[in-house]
N, C-alpha and C positions, 0 to 999 in steps of 0.2 A: 504494500500500500504506500502510495506517495503522500507524504505529509509536508506541507509548506507553512512558513510563518514569515510575515513581512511587517516591518515597523520602520519608524523614522527616528533618527538620532542626529541632532545638530543640523537639521534641514536636509540630511542625506537619507535615502531609502536603502535599507539593508534587508536582505532576504535569506532565509535558510530553507533548504529542501533536503529530504532524505527519503530513501525507498526507491529511488529511480536508478541509481548507479552504485557499483561496488557493494552489492548486498551481502557478500560473504565476509566482508571486513567486520571487525568488532563494532565499529560505528563509522558511518560515512555521511558527509554533509556537503552539498553544493552551496556555496555562499556567493551571493551576487550583490554588487554595488555599482551602479552605472552599467557600463559594458564590461566590467571586470568580473570574471567568474573563477573562483578558486575551489578546488576539491580538497577537503580535509578528511583523512581517514586515520583511525586508531585501532590497533589490533594487539592482543595480548596472547602469549603462549599458554598452552594448557597447563604446563607444570612449572614449578619454580626451578631455578637453576641452583645446582648444588655447589657448596664450597665458596660462596662469595659473600661479601658483607656490604654490598652496595645495590642500588636500584639499577638494573640493566635497561635503561631507557635510551632509545635512539630517536632523535627528531631530524627529519630531512625535509629540505625545501627543494623541490625538483623543478628546474626551469626547462621549458620547452619553447624553442624559438617560434613555433607556429602560433603561439599566443599573441605575437605581434606581427605575424605575417612575414617572418624572415627565414631564410635558409641559412644554417650555420656557416660561418666563414671557414676558410682553410680547406684542407684535403679531407678531413674526417667530418662527414655530413651528419653522422649519427649523433655527434656531440661527445665530448670527452669528460674530463674531471669537472666537478662543480666549480662555477665561477666564484670569485671572492664575494660577490654579492649574495650568491646562494649560501655560501658558508656562513656569512654574517646573519642572514635571515634564519637559518637553521638554529643558530644560537639564540636569536630573539624568541623563537618558539620554545626551545628547551628550558630556558632559564625561569620563566614564570610557572611552567607546568611542574617541574621536578619537585618543588617542596610540597605539593598538594596530593601526592600519592601516599597511601598508608605507609607508615614507618614499618620496615621489616618486609615489604613486598619484594620478592625476588624473581617473579615471573618476568620474562622478556617482554618489553613493550616497545612498539614501533609506531611513531606518529609521523605521517607524511602529509605535506601540503603541496599541492601542484596547481599553479595557475593555468587554466585552459584558455582564457581570453583576458587580455590586458588592455584597459583604458587608462591612458596616462593621466587622466584627471582623477582616477581612483587607484592609487598605487597598490600593488598586490602584496608587498612584504608585510605590512601591518595587518591587512585583511587575512593573511595566512595564520596569524595568531588567533584571530576570531574563529577561523575555519577549524583549526586544531582544537580549540576550546569547545566548539559546538560538537565536533566529532566525539570527543570524550564524554560530553554531556549525554548524548544519545546512545553511547556504547554500553557494553556489559562490563567495562573496566571500572573497578572501584576508584573513585576520584572525589575529592572533598567538595570543591566549589567550581562552578563554571568560570572560565577565564576568558577575558577579552583584551584586545589591544587597540589603541588609538594613536593617531599622529596629530600633533598640534603644531601650528605655525603661529608666528607673531608678525602681523603685517599692519603697518600704519598704526602701531600701538593697540591693535585688536587681536585677540586670540581667535584662531581659525581651526576648526575641526576637520580632519581629513583633507588637508590641502593637496592639490595636484602638483604636477611637475612645474607648470608655469608659475603657480603661486609660490612654490618653494624658492624660486629664483628671486622673488621679492621679499622673502621672509628672513628675519634676523634670527629665527629659531627653527630648528628641525628636531622636535621632541617626540620620541616614541615611548609610550607608557603602557604597561600591561599590569593587570591585577584582577581582583574579584570584588565582591560587594563590600567586603570589610576593609580592604587595604590595598595599597600599591605593592607589587612584588617585583617589578623590573622596570628600569629606566635606561634609556639610551638617548643621548642628545648631543647635538652640535649647535653652537650658537655664536652670534657675533657680539661677544662681550655683553651679554644680557645680565642684568643685576640679579642678585639673590631674591629680591622682592618679586620681580617679574617671574622668575623661575618657580618660586613657591606658588604664585598665582596660577601659573600654567599647569603645574602638577595637580592642583586641586581641580582645575577646569577639566583636565584629562580624566581624573578619577570620577568626577560627576558623570561624564559620558560613559565611562566603563560600567558604572552602576546601572545605567539604563540598558546597555547591551546585555549584561549578564542577567538582568531581571527578565528580559525577553527570551534569553537563552534557556532560562529555567522553565518558562512557559512552554517553549518548544520541546524541551525534554519531557515534560509531563504529557504532551500530546503523543510523543513516541512511546513513552512508558515501557522502556526496555529494562528488565531487572538487572541489577549488578551481580556479577559472579562472586561466589564464595571462594576466597583464597586463604591459603595458610600463610601467616605472617611469622617471620623469624624474629624472635625477640629474646634479648638476654634476660635471664632470670633476675628479678629485682632483689631477691634474697641474697644472691651471689654478689651483686654489686654492693649491697649494704655491708656484707661481711668483709669484702676487700677494703672498703672505705674505712671501716672500723679498725681493721688491723694495720693498714698501711697508709691511711689518709695523710697523716702528718709527715711521714717519710716522703710521700709523693710531693707534698706541698714544699717541703724543704729542698727537694731535688730540683723542682721547677724554678725556685728562686735562687738556686745555687750559683748561677753565673750568667752574666749578660751575653756571653758568647754562645751563639747558636750551636756550634759543633760540640762544644764542651757540655752544654746543657742537654742536648739530645742524646749524646753518648751515655751520659750518666743516667738519663731517664730510660734509655733502651736497656741498659744493664739491670735497672731496677725492675722493669716489666718482666724480663726473663726470670729474675729471681723470684718474683711473686708467683708467676705461673708454675715454676718448679716446686716452690714450697707448698702450693695448694693442690697440686695434682693428686698426691696420694690420698687425700681425704675424700676424693670423688671417684675413686676407682670403680665403685659399684654403681655410679651414675655417669656413664660415658657421655650422655647427652649434655649434662652440666659441665663435665670436664672439657668438652669441645668448645664450650662458650668462654672458657677462661681468658684467652687472649683478647677477645672483643670486650669482655666485661672489664678487664683492666684498662683497656683503652677508653671506655666510657667513663670510668672513674677518674682517669687523668683529665679528660675534658671537663668533667664536672668540677674538679678541683680548681682548674684554671678559671672557670667561669665564676665559681664562688669567691675566689680570691679577688677578682676584679669587681664583681657586683657588690659584695658585702664589705670588702676591706679596701678596695681601691688599689690593690697591689697587682702590677703587671709582671710577667715573668722576668723582664730585664730591669725591673726596679723603677721604671718611669711612672710619672703621674699620667692620668688619663688624657691630658691635653698636651703632653710633652712630645717633641719631635726628637728623633735620634740625631747624633752629630752629623753635620752637613759639610760637604766639600764640593766645590765647582771649579773645574779647570777647562779653560778654552784654549784651543790651539796646541794641544799636546802632541799631535802627530805632524811630522813634516810631510811635504809633498802633496798630501790630500788637500782638497779645496777648503774643507772646514771640519773641525772636530771638537767634540765636547765630552768630557768625562764628569759624570755626576755620581756622587756617593752619598747615601743616606744610611748610616749605620752599616749593616752588612749587606746592603743592597747597592750594587754598582753597575752602571750602564755606560758604555762608550757609544756615542752616536757620531757617524761620519756623514758629511754632506758632500754630494757630488753635483756639479753644475753642468748642464747641457743646453742645447738649443731647443726651441719649440718642437722641431721635428723628432726629438727624442721622446716625446710624450707617448704614454701608453694608450693604445687604442682600446676602447671599451666596447664589448659586444654582448651586452646583456638585454634583458627584457625592457628595462627602463631607458629612456633617452639620456645619454650622458656624453658630455664633451670629452675630447682627448684629455687624458690625465697628465697634467704638467707638474704635479706635486705628488710624490709617492713616499710612503714611509713603510719600511719593512722591519719586522722585529724577529730576532733570533734568540732562542733559549737553549744553549748547549748544555749537555749534562754536567760538565765540570762546574757550572755555576752553583750547583747544589751538592757538589762533592760526590756525584754519581758517575757510573760507567754504563753507557747504553749505546746502541747503534745510532748513528746520525742519519736522520731521515728528512723528508721534506717537511714543510711547515704544517702543523696540525691546526685544528679549529681555534685553539687557544692563541697560538702565535698570530694567526690571521686577525683574530679579534683584537688583540693587544696592539698590533701594528695599526689597524684602522682607527682605534681610539686615539692613539697619539697623533696620527695624521689629522684627524678631525680637530683635535685641540689646537693645532698650530695653523690650520687653514685660514682662519679669519685675520691673522696678522701678516700673512705673506702677500706681497703686492701682485698676485697673479692676474688680477683684473686690470692692472695698470697697463695701458697699451704700449708703454715704453719699457715694460719689464721683459727682458729678452730671454729669460732662462727657463729651462725645465729643471726641477729639483728632485733628486733621489736621496733620501735619508735612510740609513740603515743603522738600527740600534742593536748592538751586541751586548747581551746580558753577561757580565763577567762574574757577578756574584749575586745571589738571590736570597733574600730573607724578607719577602713581602713587598708588594707594590712595585714591581719592575716596570709596569706600563707607565706609571706616573714618573718614575725615574727617566723613562724614555722621553717623556714630554720635556723634562728639564734638560736632558742631554741634547735634544733637538734644538731647543732655544740657544744653547751654547754653541752648537755646531753652525747654525745659521748665522749667528752674529759673528762668529769667527770667520765665516766664509764671505763676509761683507754684504750679506743680503739685508737690505734695509727694511727689517720687519717693523710693523707698527708699534709693537710693544713686546717685551719679554713675557713668556707664558711659563707657569709652573703648575705642577699637579701634586695632589696629596690624596691618600687613601684613608677613608674613615671606616671604623668598625663599630660593632654594636654587640653588647652582651645584655641579655634580658632574661628575667625569671618569670615574665608574664606581667608583673606589677611594676618592676623597676627597669628602666632603660638607661644603660650607661654607654654614651658615645665615646669611642676611642679615636684619638688622632694618631695618624701614622702607624697603622697596624703592621705588625710583623707576621711572619709565616704561621706561627703556632696560634696566634690570635685570629687569623683568618680561618684556619682549619677548625678551631673550636668555637668561633664566634657565630653570630647570627646575620651579619651584614658585611658586604664589601661595597663601599660607596666611594667611587673615584670622582674627584672634582678637579678640573683644570681651568685655568683662566689667567687673566692679567690683573693689574690693579683696578681696572675699570669694570671688570665683569667676567662672567663665566663663558668659557668657550667650548667645554665638553663635560658631559656627565655620563656615568655608568653605575647602575645599581644592580646588585645581585643579593638575594637573601635566602636563607634557609628557613626562615619563618614563613608563616602563611601570608604575611604582609607586614609592612612598616607603617605605623600611624603617621599621619600627615605632620603632626607637631614634632615628632622625632626627626623626620626628614628636614624640617625647617631648622631645628637645632643643629643637625649635622652640617647643613650648609653654612651656617654662621660660624661654627667652629672651624670648618675647612677654610673659610676666608682668612681667618687669623693665621692659620698655618701657612697658607699660600703666600701671604705677604712676607712671612719670615724667610721662606725659600727665595722669593724674589729679591730680598735684601742680599742674600748670599750670592746670587747670580750677578746682581748689580756691582757688588764689591769686586768680583772677578773681571767682569767686562761691562762697563757702564753703558756702552752703546755699540751698535754694529761697527765693524771695521769700515773705514771710509771708502774702501774699494775692495774688489775681489782680489784674491792673492795671485801671485805670479804663475802658479800652476793651474789656475782656473782658465777656462777658455776666454779669449778676448772676443768681444762681440761688438759689432757696429751695425746700426740700423740706418738704412737709406730708403728714400722713397723714389720710385720710378713711375713713369706713366703706365697705368694699368694696361694700356693698349700694347705696351712693349713687353709684357710678361712672356708672350709666346716667343719673342726673340731670345730671351734669356734661357727659357726652357729648351727650345730647339726641338726638332723632330724626334719624338719618342724620348725626350729628355736628354738627347745627346749633348746639347750645348752645356747645360748646367752640370752634367756629369763630367764633361771634359774640364770645366773650370775647377771643379772640386778635385779632380785627379791631378791637375797641373799644380794647383796651389796648396792642396792639403786642407783647405778650408771647408766648412760645412755651410750650406746655404738653405735658408727657409724662405720661400716665396709665398706671400699671402695675397688674397684676392684683391685687396684694396691698393696694391702696389707697394706695400711695405716689404722690404727684403732685409732679413737678419742674416748677417754674415759672421760666422764664428770660426775660431781656429785655436790651435795650441799656442800660437804666438801672433803678435801684432803684424809682422811682416806678411804672413800668409793671408791675414784678413785684408790688409791693404792691397795686396796683389789681386785678390778676388774682387774687391770693391772696384778697383780700376778696370778690370775686365768687364764687370757688369755695367759700369758707366760707359765703357766703350761700346757696348751693345745697345745701350738705351739713349745715351746722350748724342747730340749732334757732333760729328767729328769736325774738329777745328783745323783749318789750314795751318800747317806748321807743326802739327803734332807728330811725334816720333814714336815708332813701335819697332819691336823685333818679332818677326814672324817667319813662317816656313812657306816655301813655294809649294803650292798644291797642284798646279797644272800649268802647262805651257801652251801658248797659243801663237799663231803666226805673228800677232802684233805685240806680244809681250808675255810677261809671267804674272799669274795670279798668286797673290800672297795673302795668307790668312793672318792678318795683323792682330786680330782678336778672335777668340773662339766663336765660330759661327759667322764671322764677318771677313769678307775678302775685298781686296782692292787690286787694281791693275797697275803693274809697273811696265809702261811701254818700253819697247826695245831701245829707243833713244834715251830712256831714263834709267836703263840698267847700268850703263857704263859710258864714259866719254869716248871710248874706242869704237871705231866703226865696226859694227857686227851685222851679220845677215839675219841670224835667227837667235831667239833667246837661249836656245840650248847650246849656243856657242860659249856662254859664260855661266849659265846656271842649270841645275837639274832639279827635278821634283824632290822635295825633302830638304833642299838647301835652306839654311837660315839666313835671312837678310835683315839688316837694319834699314828701315824705310822711314820716309817723311812724306806727309800729306802735302801735295802742292795744289790740289784742286778737288772740290766736291761739286759735281755738276748739278744741273737743274733736276735731274732724276735721282739725286742723293747717292750717286755712284762715286766711289773714291778712287782718285788717281794718285799714285805714289811715285816717289823717286828713291832709288837705292842709294844708301849712304855707305861709304867706306868699303865698297865691294872689292877694291884692290887689296884690302888687308887679308881677305880670305881666298882670293883667286890670284895666284901669283902671275906676274907679268902684265897686269893691267894697270893703267894709270889710276891714281887716287882721284876720286871724283866727288868728294864731300862738298867742295865749294865750286866745282866746275859748272859751267853753263852747258846744258844739253846741246848737242850739235844740231844745226839746221838739217832738215831732211833734204837729201839730194833728189834729183829728178828720177834716178833709177830706182828709188824706193817706192815709187807710185805703183798702183795696182796694175797698170798696163805692162810694166816691165817684169812682173813677178816670174813668168815662165822662163824668160831669158836668164834672169839672175840665178835661177835654180837649175841651170843647165838643161832646160827643156822639160824638167819634171813637172809638167803642168798640174798633175794631180796631187803633188806632195803637200802644197799648202792646204788643199781641201782636206786631205787626210789628217793633217795636224791642226786643222782649224784655221785656214788661211785668213789673211786680214780682210780680203774682199768679202768673203762670206760672213765672217764674224762681225764686220762693220754693220751689215744688214741685220744680223741676229741681235746685236747689242744696241741697235737703234742709232748708230753713229755713221758719219760719212767723212771722207777726206779727199780733196782734189789732189791729183799728182803734183808733187813739188811743194805742197803746203806743209807748214810745221804743225805737229800734233798739238791740238788744243783741247782735247777731251772728246767725249762721246755725246755731242749735242743733238 
């Protein structure tokens, strides 16, 4: 039976439908808004997985290019690995769903969202969260609350729900929020230095819309009325945890506070856990099911001890207060040769970011479902195993690495002058995590600021980031500044905030709770602002402003304007001309439709040479200009010389040398290099040249740099051509004789006259 449900939220119509497609899945919903249609499905395995202590949940966002009427680019038309956008959207779906499954559930669960049709006014990524939440609502999978996601923009100081692609271009905020009727559970945002007050207002606006959607989702679920499946939950025996806490609680607490050093503390704690398990095993020999729970039970007691120490006593494992930041260090320009570098250290978290500058044509081409411009600013994040003292195979970036890189990229985007028409660069920033003990993504933000300023990029303002944590017992909420790894692992929230002194540029919120109260988020934002300013002070002390110019190893870039009608002359047939200029000079050339040409190279000389060649192709050639070029072909009347890539001029026979010659091949051959000077540009814009210094390269001929070309004698007229060539009447025609070529080139000359151009 097909069941549908349609309602309005924020002036937009949203519809759910189930029972038409994917009926064998645990739950399947077709969601529609505008002309965007997204399928959400959720399925759970029959049996629990053995031997694991986590929820085996997988969320996938599957892109299909047919949704926007495109055939995938490249050789593989089937499609390859997920795009970066698909990976980030998969994370958007996973993060709000994971905390709402029953604790101890070990059945495999797969949630898939797939856009079938995409309308750019109703973007599919945030609707995929709603489709996934609706699929779980109508499924047989146990799940606590319906979940929905919304996008909020801020345009002309007004909050806009579900803005489309064009609206986002005008918006100073791109905020994605997911949650349920009680609280917000996930936030992802990029903004143009939006204030904390506006952000708090936007979060409340988003949550109000979420409440409407999940209320309608509940009604939809009641219409479907599919019973939830009974599952076996794996739980640690409460009596066992109480016994461990009673016997070893104080020892665990003392070990946790024993050292501010991560490695020392974790080593001591690991030894203690092994000791506890070994000591307690014998008393449960007759209860193997309890004995098997010992490692997990000790782990939960350790987490509980950390939480209790912070919530009730205000004691953090490294001895800090709840609002204290670990020691900070910022170093700009540590690495030679690279275009820009920044090393940022916060406690035992350390990140090196390296900036590389390129031309606009180095931008990354995006080929996703949504309309995107070529990507001229990229940030990639690497997390090697040595950063946490581990040994494991090096593989490609996982979802976490992609997500952290995108977050840091989003944080810096508002301060980089990419929208300035005079900004000539493409930027690639790579953050290498050298040491990790919490919030490496925010350290990457700080490292990126240092690297950009060191590279001489005139950013609008420095950006810093901080990660906020939360410990709660249900009644008390303690917000922690600058969480370290163990606090993230044992805590309830990871709230990353990045921005300048003027406002927020990026947010990311994850929580293990069912949700975070609005007033707690507001408190965390204010606390993060204080910490952000302290980090900005440290960055300012190291490098108060961007370097005045890019470094010597960075590409030299010059921008020139040409007549747009001359673009074809620079590009040449099939790009042959521009390729030849690049090959000759070593410079890179980016030609834009409005006639702007960016020329870059590893040194200024290469750029100047390329600029001169481009101007030679587009500017009017002045009489008296000198060039060095190669002979490309010989004609009866002279030699054609390519004095600029794609541009040729004629050196008449009488302008090749002062010595009397019969044919041009008496003195030059194809491929010879000549230094030439323009002596005439005729009415048809054809260039006539004089060879200079020919005697220096061709032995035995007089030097002709300042000589006057000889007057043409009567025997050089067209009528005497056969006699002069010894009766070889066809020879000039075979070589392109002057008589025929004069007609072809539109010129004429009477016998005995001096050559004056091809008029």
